[in-house]
C-alpha positions as CSV (number, residue, x, y, z in Angstrom):
1,M,-0.8,-1.1,-22.0
2,T,0.4,1.2,-19.3
3,P,3.0,-0.3,-17.0
4,T,2.3,-0.7,-13.4
5,L,4.2,1.2,-10.7
6,E,5.9,-2.1,-9.7
7,Q,7.0,-2.6,-13.3
8,V,8.3,1.0,-13.6
9,I,10.4,0.7,-10.4
10,A,11.7,-2.7,-11.4
11,D,12.7,-1.5,-14.9
12,Y,14.5,1.6,-13.6
13,R,16.3,-0.5,-11.0
14,G,17.5,-2.8,-13.8
15,D,18.7,0.3,-15.7
16,L,20.7,1.3,-12.7
17,A,23.2,-1.6,-13.2
18,V,23.9,-0.3,-16.7
19,L,24.2,3.3,-15.6
20,R,26.7,2.4,-12.9
21,K,29.1,1.3,-15.6
22,H,28.7,4.4,-17.8
23,A,27.6,7.3,-15.6
24,E,28.7,9.3,-12.6
25,T,28.2,7.4,-9.4
26,V,26.6,10.5,-7.7
27,R,23.9,10.7,-10.3
28,V,23.2,7.0,-10.1
29,D,23.0,7.1,-6.3
30,L,20.6,10.0,-6.6
31,I,18.4,8.0,-9.0
32,E,18.5,5.1,-6.6
33,Q,17.5,7.3,-3.7
34,I,14.5,8.6,-5.7
35,L,13.4,5.1,-6.5
36,D,13.6,4.1,-2.9
37,A,11.6,7.2,-1.9
38,V,8.9,6.4,-4.4
39,K,8.7,2.8,-3.3
40,E,8.5,3.9,0.4
41,S,5.8,6.5,-0.2
42,A,3.7,4.1,-2.3
43,A,4.0,1.2,0.3
44,D,0.2,0.8,0.7
45,Y,-0.2,0.9,-3.1
46,L,2.4,-1.8,-3.6
47,T,1.4,-4.1,-0.7
48,F,-1.2,-6.8,-1.2
49,I,-2.9,-8.2,2.0
50,S,-4.8,-11.5,2.3
51,E,-8.5,-11.5,2.5
52,D,-8.4,-12.4,6.2
53,D,-6.1,-9.4,6.9
54,A,-8.4,-7.2,4.8
55,R,-11.4,-8.3,6.8
56,L,-9.6,-7.6,10.1
57,R,-8.2,-4.2,8.9
58,S,-11.5,-2.9,7.6
59,G,-14.0,-4.6,9.9
60,H,-16.1,-5.5,6.9
61,T,-17.3,-9.0,6.1
62,V,-15.8,-11.4,3.6
63,E,-19.0,-10.9,1.6
64,W,-18.5,-7.1,1.5
65,L,-15.0,-7.5,0.3
66,R,-15.9,-10.1,-2.4
67,A,-18.7,-7.9,-3.7
68,R,-16.0,-5.4,-4.6
69,F,-13.4,-7.9,-5.7
70,A,-14.2,-8.0,-9.4
71,Q,-14.1,-4.2,-9.9
72,W,-10.9,-3.9,-7.8
73,A,-9.3,-6.8,-9.8
74,R,-10.2,-5.0,-13.1
75,D,-8.5,-1.9,-11.6
76,G,-5.4,-3.9,-10.6
77,H,-6.1,-3.7,-6.9
78,A,-7.1,-7.3,-6.2
79,K,-6.0,-10.7,-7.5
80,I,-6.2,-14.4,-6.9
81,E,-3.0,-16.1,-6.2
82,R,-2.7,-19.8,-5.1
83,R,-6.5,-19.9,-4.8
84,Q,-6.5,-17.1,-2.3
85,R,-7.9,-13.6,-2.7
86,W,-5.5,-10.6,-2.2
87,Y,-6.3,-6.9,-2.0
88,R,-4.1,-3.9,-2.3
89,A,-3.8,-2.2,1.1
90,V,-4.6,1.1,-0.5
91,V,-8.2,0.1,-1.3
92,V,-9.0,-1.6,2.0
93,E,-10.0,1.1,4.4
94,R,-8.8,1.0,8.0
95,R,-11.5,0.6,10.6
96,A,-11.7,3.4,13.1
97,D,-10.0,2.7,16.4
98,V,-13.1,3.5,18.5
99,A,-11.3,2.6,21.8
100,A,-8.5,5.1,21.1
101,A,-11.0,7.8,20.0
102,R,-13.0,7.3,23.2
103,E,-9.8,7.5,25.3
104,A,-8.7,10.7,23.5
105,G,-12.1,12.2,24.2
106,R,-11.9,11.3,27.9
107,I,-8.5,12.9,28.2
108,A,-9.6,16.0,26.4
109,G,-12.7,16.2,28.6
110,R,-10.5,16.0,31.7
111,R,-8.3,18.8,30.5
112,G,-11.3,21.0,29.7
113,A,-12.7,20.4,33.1
114,A,-9.5,21.3,34.9
């Protein structure tokens, strides 16, 4: 089975302790920086959000989320923990900020009229 991104990062972090004893500190520090950068860039992939947060984030109903839960779980993007459903942030779309878009349109319209 292919390891998850979380497993790969954790395994290499574990290897860093061994490398610190046997390798040049500069190289080990570089590896640690790379792992930090990967983790930061994959934050949405690594982060699970609750069903309530997923509903608020997406604007979709609980029923809509649950209709996709089984497939997302098979793909490793959803899980049940302590009898609560969790979804990876990366698969839960963000609802459009209609108010912000409307305001940006108003501002652009004023600039165009001036």
